[in-house]
C-alpha positions as CSV (number, residue, x, y, z in Angstrom):
1,X,63.7,-109.0,22.8
2,X,61.2,-111.3,24.5
3,X,61.8,-109.5,27.8
4,X,61.1,-106.2,26.2
5,X,57.8,-107.4,24.8
6,X,56.9,-108.9,28.1
7,X,57.6,-105.6,29.9
8,X,55.6,-103.6,27.4
9,X,52.7,-106.0,27.7
10,X,52.7,-105.6,31.5
11,X,52.8,-101.8,31.2
12,X,49.9,-101.8,28.7
13,X,47.9,-104.2,30.8
14,X,48.3,-101.9,33.9
15,X,47.3,-98.9,31.9
16,X,44.0,-100.6,30.9
17,X,43.2,-101.1,34.5
18,X,42.4,-97.4,34.6
19,X,39.8,-96.7,32.0
20,X,39.2,-93.5,30.1
21,X,38.0,-90.5,32.0
22,X,34.3,-89.8,32.4
23,X,33.0,-86.3,31.5
24,X,30.5,-84.4,33.5
25,X,28.3,-81.4,32.7
26,X,27.6,-78.8,35.4
27,X,23.8,-78.4,35.9
28,X,23.3,-76.0,38.8
29,X,24.3,-74.9,42.3
30,X,21.8,-74.3,45.0
31,X,22.2,-72.6,48.4
32,X,21.4,-74.9,51.3
33,X,21.7,-73.8,55.0
34,X,22.6,-77.2,56.4
35,X,24.9,-78.9,58.9
36,X,24.8,-82.2,57.1
37,X,23.6,-83.1,53.5
38,X,22.2,-86.6,53.2
39,X,21.4,-86.6,49.5
40,X,18.6,-86.4,46.9
41,X,16.3,-89.3,46.4
42,X,14.9,-90.6,43.1
43,X,12.0,-88.2,43.3
44,X,14.3,-85.1,43.6
45,X,13.6,-84.6,47.3
46,X,16.6,-83.2,49.2
47,X,17.4,-84.4,52.7
48,X,19.6,-82.5,55.2
49,X,19.8,-81.6,58.9
50,X,20.1,-78.3,60.6
51,X,20.5,-78.0,64.4
52,X,19.9,-81.7,64.7
53,X,16.5,-81.5,62.9
54,X,16.0,-83.7,59.8
55,X,14.5,-82.0,56.8
56,X,13.0,-83.4,53.6
57,X,12.6,-80.6,51.0
58,X,10.4,-81.3,48.0
59,X,9.6,-78.9,45.2
60,X,6.3,-78.1,46.9
61,X,6.7,-78.7,50.6
62,X,9.3,-79.1,53.4
63,X,8.9,-81.8,56.0
64,X,10.8,-82.1,59.2
65,X,11.5,-84.6,62.0
66,X,13.3,-84.3,65.3
67,X,13.9,-86.4,68.3
68,X,16.2,-84.2,70.4
69,X,15.9,-86.6,73.4
70,X,17.9,-89.1,71.4
71,X,20.9,-86.9,70.9
72,X,22.7,-86.2,67.6
73,X,21.7,-87.8,64.3
74,X,24.5,-90.2,63.4
75,X,23.4,-91.2,59.9
76,X,20.4,-91.1,57.6
77,X,19.7,-93.6,54.8
78,X,17.4,-92.6,52.0
79,X,17.9,-95.7,49.8
80,X,14.2,-96.4,50.1
81,X,12.3,-93.0,50.4
82,X,9.3,-94.9,51.9
83,X,11.5,-96.3,54.7
84,X,13.9,-93.6,55.7
85,X,16.4,-94.8,58.4
86,X,17.7,-92.4,61.0
87,X,20.3,-93.7,63.4
88,X,21.1,-92.2,66.8
89,X,24.3,-93.9,67.9
90,X,24.5,-92.3,71.4
91,X,21.2,-94.1,72.3
92,X,21.7,-97.2,70.2
93,X,18.4,-96.4,68.5
94,X,17.0,-96.5,64.9
95,X,13.9,-94.6,63.8
96,X,12.1,-95.7,60.6
97,X,10.2,-92.8,58.9
98,X,7.7,-92.7,56.1
99,X,7.8,-90.4,53.1
100,X,6.4,-87.5,55.2
101,X,8.8,-88.1,58.0
102,X,6.3,-89.6,60.3
103,X,7.5,-92.5,62.5
104,X,6.8,-96.0,61.3
105,X,8.9,-97.8,64.0
106,X,11.4,-97.1,66.7
107,X,14.0,-99.7,67.4
108,X,16.2,-99.6,70.5
109,X,18.9,-102.3,70.8
110,X,19.5,-103.4,74.4
111,X,21.4,-106.6,73.7
112,X,24.2,-105.2,71.6
113,X,26.1,-102.1,70.7
114,X,25.5,-100.8,67.2
115,X,28.2,-98.7,65.5
116,X,26.7,-98.2,62.0
117,X,23.3,-98.7,60.3
118,X,22.2,-98.8,56.6
119,X,19.1,-99.7,54.8
120,X,18.8,-103.2,53.4
121,X,15.7,-104.8,51.8
122,X,12.2,-104.1,52.9
123,X,11.9,-104.3,56.7
124,X,15.6,-105.0,57.0
125,X,18.7,-103.2,58.1
126,X,22.4,-103.7,57.8
127,X,24.0,-103.3,61.3
128,X,27.6,-103.2,62.4
129,X,27.7,-105.0,65.8
130,X,30.5,-103.4,67.7
131,X,30.6,-106.1,70.4
132,X,31.1,-108.9,68.0
133,X,32.9,-106.8,65.3
134,X,30.7,-108.2,62.6
135,X,28.1,-107.2,60.0
136,X,24.5,-108.3,60.5
137,X,21.4,-108.3,58.4
138,X,18.5,-107.6,60.7
139,X,14.7,-107.9,60.2
140,X,13.2,-105.2,62.4
141,X,9.7,-106.6,62.1
142,X,10.6,-110.1,63.4
143,X,13.5,-108.7,65.5
144,X,15.8,-111.4,64.2
145,X,19.3,-111.5,62.7
146,X,18.9,-113.2,59.3
147,X,22.6,-113.3,58.4
148,X,25.9,-112.3,59.8
149,X,29.5,-112.2,58.9
150,X,32.2,-114.1,60.8
151,X,32.8,-112.7,64.3
152,X,35.8,-110.4,64.6
153,X,35.9,-110.0,60.8
154,X,35.5,-106.2,60.8
155,X,37.7,-104.3,63.2
156,X,37.1,-100.6,63.6
157,X,35.3,-99.8,60.3
158,X,34.7,-96.2,59.4
159,X,31.5,-96.3,57.4
160,X,28.7,-98.5,56.2
161,X,26.5,-98.2,53.1
162,X,23.9,-100.7,51.9
163,X,20.9,-101.6,49.8
164,X,18.7,-104.6,49.2
165,X,21.5,-106.8,47.8
166,X,24.8,-105.6,49.1
167,X,26.6,-103.9,52.0
168,X,29.8,-101.9,51.6
169,X,32.1,-101.3,54.6
170,X,34.9,-98.8,54.6
171,X,37.6,-100.4,56.6
172,X,40.1,-98.9,59.1
173,X,42.7,-98.9,56.2
174,X,40.2,-96.9,54.0
175,X,39.6,-99.7,51.6
176,X,36.0,-101.1,50.9
177,X,34.8,-104.6,51.7
178,X,31.7,-105.8,49.8
179,X,29.2,-108.2,51.3
180,X,26.3,-110.0,49.7
181,X,22.8,-110.5,51.2
182,X,24.1,-113.5,53.2
183,X,26.6,-111.2,54.9
184,X,29.4,-113.1,53.2
185,X,32.4,-111.0,52.0
186,X,32.6,-111.3,48.2
187,X,35.5,-108.8,47.4
188,X,37.7,-106.0,48.6
189,X,38.1,-102.8,46.6
190,X,41.7,-101.9,47.2
191,X,41.6,-98.2,46.7
192,X,42.4,-95.6,49.3
193,X,39.0,-94.0,49.7
194,X,38.1,-90.8,51.5
195,X,34.4,-90.5,50.7
196,X,32.2,-92.9,48.8
197,X,28.6,-93.5,47.8
198,X,26.7,-96.2,46.0
199,X,24.6,-95.6,42.8
200,X,21.4,-97.4,42.0
201,X,23.4,-99.6,39.6
202,X,25.6,-100.8,42.6
203,X,28.6,-98.9,41.2
204,X,30.8,-97.2,43.7
205,X,31.7,-93.5,43.3
206,X,34.6,-92.5,45.5
207,X,36.8,-89.5,46.2
208,X,40.5,-89.9,46.7
209,X,42.7,-86.8,47.1
210,X,39.9,-84.6,45.8
211,X,39.7,-86.7,42.6
212,X,36.4,-88.6,41.9
213,X,36.3,-92.1,40.4
214,X,33.5,-94.3,39.3
215,X,34.3,-98.0,39.9
216,X,32.4,-100.8,38.2
217,X,35.0,-103.4,37.1
218,X,37.8,-100.8,36.8
219,X,38.1,-97.2,38.0
220,X,37.1,-94.3,35.7
221,X,38.2,-90.8,36.7
222,X,35.4,-88.4,36.8
223,X,36.3,-84.9,35.6
224,X,34.9,-82.4,38.1
225,X,36.3,-79.0,38.9
226,X,38.8,-79.5,41.8
227,X,37.9,-76.2,43.3
228,X,34.4,-77.3,44.2
229,X,34.4,-77.6,48.1
230,X,33.6,-81.2,49.2
231,X,31.9,-82.0,52.5
232,X,29.7,-84.8,51.2
233,X,28.9,-86.5,47.9
234,X,25.8,-88.4,46.7
235,X,24.8,-90.0,43.4
236,X,21.2,-90.4,42.2
237,X,19.7,-90.9,38.7
238,X,23.1,-90.5,37.0
239,X,23.7,-87.2,38.8
240,X,26.4,-86.3,41.2
241,X,25.6,-84.0,44.1
242,X,28.4,-82.4,45.9
243,X,27.7,-80.4,49.1
244,X,30.1,-77.8,50.4
245,X,30.1,-74.2,51.7
246,X,26.3,-74.4,52.2
247,X,25.9,-75.1,48.5
248,X,24.7,-78.2,46.5
249,X,26.7,-78.5,43.2
250,X,24.9,-80.8,40.7
251,X,26.6,-82.5,37.8
252,X,25.4,-85.1,35.3
253,X,27.6,-87.9,34.1
254,X,28.0,-88.0,30.4
255,X,28.3,-91.2,28.4
256,X,31.4,-91.5,26.3
């Protein structure tokens, strides 16, 4: 009898590790002729690229930036709309833009090879140093590395996201490692992740086999129509933006 009770307790415990589903409400779909969708900031500005030109589309005006001499845009971080980060991997160069897409600073790295870049705190960047296979927190005003993870601690990562307090690295095995502002690894999210984004509340929204989950302490399945085409996802102001088939599908998360 004790064994049956123990087995039942284990089953119930495992079930609680996956919390109840989160409901969403469809808001709108908007056509967008874009090659890549980078997201919507907290002021409802939409960022995307077309023919390697970066666009910021506001309700009243559209801004654009291009630096074709640097090759293809590898990534864009809009975590801070006043310090937009554009990374050109082929030329090992980062461009910092203001809110009208004018250049604040150009940073070319000659002493190391950079694989990924994400925005950190003010005047700072998260860098993945390919040569040392490590994560670095870099101050681009003083041109110094403030913190770094252990050398050879990150082999062949697939993606890097960041904000002022944390960095999230998608590993070669499609799990996510989380680092604090000292570049110390604090935990691993052991879920097989296809695409993932970070909300303002530091929660992770990820997609696995065309199913969305919100992960705070435990995963919550997000109910979204599985027929929606998925090329990219972003989360801002409790809204989920899914880009696919030249269309932005917007949903809002509903509290249970």
